[in-house]
Every structure is written in structure tokens, then in C-alpha cells.
N, C-alpha and C positions, 0 to 999 in steps of 0.2 A: 514214640508214635502212639496215639490214642487208639485203643482196640474198640471198635464199634461192632456190635453183635446184631443190633435190632434197629430197624427202620419202622416207625409208626407213621401212618398216613391218614389224614383227614380225607373225607370224600368229596362232599358238595363244594364246588368252587376250587377244589384242589385237583381231583381227577377229572372232573367235568364241570361244565357251567350249570349252576343249579336252577336259575330263574326260568329259563324256558322249559325245563323238565317239570317244574312244579306247576307252571301255568298250564301246560298241555294236560297234565294229570288232573288238575281241577277242572278243566273244561270237559274232559272225558267223564269225570265223575258227575258233574252236574248234568250233562246230556243224559247219562244213564238214569239219574233220578228223574229227569223230566219225563222219560219214557216209562219208567217203572213205578214212580210214586208221584203222579202229577199234583196231587193235592199238596205235597210238600213244596213244590216249586212254584205253585200258585201263592203260597204263603211266604216263601223265602226266596229272595233273589240270591245270586252268588254272593254279593256283598253282605246281605243280612244273615246268610248262613254262616259266613266267616265271623261275623260279629257275635252270632249266637254261640259259635264254638269258643271264641275268646271269653265271652261272659260265662260260659259253662266252667271254663277253667278257673275263673275267679272264685267260683263257689266250690270247686273240687281241686284245690292246689296240690293235693297229693298226686295228681296225675301229670304234673308238670314234665316230668322225665319219662312219662309212659305215652308217647305220642300217639301210637296206634290205638291204644285203649281209650285215650282221650278223644280222638276223632270218632271212634265208634260209639262211645257212650253219649257224646254230645248229639251225634246224629240220631241215635235212638230217642233221645228226649225230643228233638225237632219233629221227628216222625210221629211220635205220640201226640205232640201238640197239633199236628196236622191231620189227626183223626185215625191213624193206623193202629193205635192201641196195641193189642196182643201180638200183632205182626211186626211191630217196630224193631225189636232186637234182631230178629232174623233178617229183615230187610236191610238193617244197617250193616250187618256182617257182610251181606252180599255186596252192597254198595262200596264198603270198604275195600273188599277184594278187588273190585274194578279199579279203584283209585290206586291201590298198592301195585297192581300189575302196571298200570300206566306210569307210575312213579319210577319204575325200574327202567324205562325206555331212555336211556342216557347216550350221550355221544362224548366219548373221551376227548380230552384236549389233544391237539396234534402231538404225535410221537409218544404219548403217555404209555401205551401198552408196551411198545418196544423197550422203552427205558425201564419200566417196571420188570419186565422179564429179565433184562440184564442184571438189574439190581438183586433180584431174587437168587441169583447164582452165588452171591457173596454175603447176603444178609438174610436174616429172617424178617419177613414183612408181616405187619398186623395192621388192620385198619381200625380207626376209632372215630365214630361219628355220633353227633348229638341227634342226627335225623334217623329215618327209618329205611334208608336205602340198603338194599340187600345185595352186597357185593358177590355173594355166592351165586346170584343169578347172572353174573357178567362173566364173559370169557377171561377178563383180566384177573378175576377172582382166583384162578388156578395158581397164581404166583404167591397167594397169601396163605400163611399158616393159620391164621385166625382172623375173625371179623367180629367186632363188638360195637354195639349200639348202647346209648345211654340207658335204653329200656332194660338192657341185660344186668346193669349194675345199680340201676335206680339213682343215678346221678350223671349230670352232664358236665363235660368240660366247660369251665376250667377247673372244676372240682377234680380231686387227684384220682378217683376210683377207676376211670377208664385207663389212665396212664399206668396205674399200679397193676391193673389186671394184665396189661401187655407185658410189663416187666416180670411178673410172676410166670406167665406163660413162656417168655423166653428165657427165664432163668438168668437174668442179668441185672446189673446195677444201672441206676439212672445215667451215670457217666459213660455207660456202654451203649446208649441209645440216642437216636436222633428222632425227633418229631417233625413232620413235614405237614404244614397246613396254612390256610389263608387268613384265619381269623386271629386279629391281634391279641384279643383277651382270651378267647376259648382255647386257641392252639398255642400261640407263642407264649403268653404269660403263663398259661396253665402248665406248659411243659417245663418252662424255666424255673417255675417255683418248686419243682421236684428235682431239679438238677440235671434234666435232659438237655441236650443240645436242641436248637430249634431253627428250621429253615422256613422262612415265610414264602408261600406261594403267592406271587403277584401276577395273576394270569387273566384278570378281568380288565375291561377298559377302565373301570372305576375302582380298581383295587386300592386300598389305602397305601400310603407311602411305607416303605420298609421301616419297621419299628426298631428303635434302638436296642430293645432286648433281644431281637433276632440275631443269631450267630451269623446268618447269611440270608439271601433271598434269590428268587429266580423268576424270570419272565417267560421262559421257553423251557419246556421239559427236557430238551437236549442239553441244557446247561446243568441240570441237577447232578449227574454223577461226578462232575468236576468239583461242584460245591461240596459234596459229601467227602471226596477224596482230600480236599483241602482241610476240612475240619478234622479228618482222622490223622492228618500229617502234622498238625500243630504241636 
């Protein structure tokens, strides 16, 4: 029987559906900018502000895995272009705080919290995300021993740094860990490249088909404990 000590979890589209969270946060963010920095929203629509953010990254690729810093820096530049000059950095930080708070307003997939709570009794749980969701702000976060973002290690999945950090914290080998996530490349391929087992979360209406590299997959959170048990019994 395989001894599993650690379960690593992706967040967006694994614990909750990401797109409505981001869409709502972007709307709250832009509404705030409309109220507080009207010259910016005269110059930038939501679409052109996103385009500016992408163009800013093309000029500052070192921020690729520093999502929060990238968003704040690009907004600072957009505010400066809109005439806010010396106020730009402070206004950008305030606006980012509004976005960040809205970005944490998530709704877990059905049964997720109950299953996570049960799994935490038998395994160490660590979250690994390329985004900037803060699991520490969620009630389900109490079941996790650690939460890491790409920003913390300056590298995003499928690069090994996040996975290696989790293995280090759990003091276990790769073959003593299972990673659970939705993304075929970032989660499944990234985990398998290091020797972790991987279970693919197929929870969205448009989820990709289960990948051949995945050791298993699930469509309902209630099925996950059985999938984990079968992998530990192989």
C-alpha cells in the first residue's frame, strides 16, 4: 500500500469556479476607479485597461509571476497617463486593495468544504496557486497547513518550485503526495513531471477531458476521497 502524507490543491476552478469571481472583482474594481479616478475611466474602458495591463507585462516580463505587483504597477502607469502624476502610486494601491478584497468573494463547489475537512484529518493539506487568491481569508483555509502562490516562489506551475515547496514543508517525497487540480499543463503535467500522483478536477461545464497523464479525475467533490483511497491502495 502506498503511503500518502500530503495532498496539494490548486484553487481556481478546483475549489471554486473562477470566472464569475474574476468578472465580479473586475467590475467592482472598475466601478471604484470610475468614482475615485474619473480621468482614468474617461481614457480607459475596462477592455483597454486590460489591454494596457497586458502590454505593460510585455515590457516588464520579470513581473509575470508577480500578479499583484504587475496589476498595481500597470495601474500606476495608467493613472499617470491619465494626469494623476504624483498621486498615481497611492491611488493604484488603494484600487488594488478594492480589487483584491472582491477577488476573495468566492463560492466553493458543492460539498467541497465538508470533503476538505474530512481529508485534513488524515493528510496534510497545502494549496498551490498561480493566482492571488488568499485561502487564509476563507473558512476552508483552517484545514490547510500552508498556502503558496506563484508570487511567493517567483515561479508558476508547471515549473517545479511550488510543488517542491509543498514537499519541503510536508517533509515528504514526491511519491508520498497527490496533487489535485483542474489544469492539464499547470497541475497535471507539472505534478507528474516531479513524480507526484495527480487527480484532475473536472468540475466546470467546459472542463477538458481527463488527461492521459492524470492518475484519476472527479466530477463531484464527494467522489474525491474514494479516488484518493484507490490510489493509496494500488
